[in-house]
Steps between C-alpha positions, in 0.01 A plus 500: 500500500437873493339694781180554301477128419546417868234752598264357241556145629446621857170656396390178329602295802306729737195481272523121499518498879198731526300286257595180680386637836171609344456157341551331834247734659250381241594137562454548875154644440399198288527686169768280343313462171363854480546729203716729715731210590526396135587858398775511761641167380498626140682820598755303701562275198567810289743644754685176572690520170675812627643333810818301546505144631597614853221760500247239388624272778444783749140537379451124523635498856271789594204310357590196710521716811161657426341158445641386833360806679162464333480134601592586860234773510237259368596235756485757781157617388377142485627438854306806620178358357203404708572243770377147455186404688252710696613808695 
C-alpha cells in the first residue's frame, strides 16, 4: 500500500467515523427515520466499499459503543423523570 493510498483510506475512515457519530446524534434525538439520517446512511454505504474488513469492523465496533452510550443516556434521563405520586 502506498502512502497516498493509506492517507486516502485514513480520510475515508475518519469521514465514516464522523458520519456515524452524527447518525447516532440523530438517533438519540428521535430522528432515526429522518431524511438527514437516510442521507448519512447512503453516504456511509458509498464509502464502505473503500474500507478493508478490519476498518469496517472498527466502524461496527464504534457503532455498538455509540448505541450503548445512547441507551445509557436514555435510561438515565428516564430515571430523572418526574417522581411517582404527589409531591
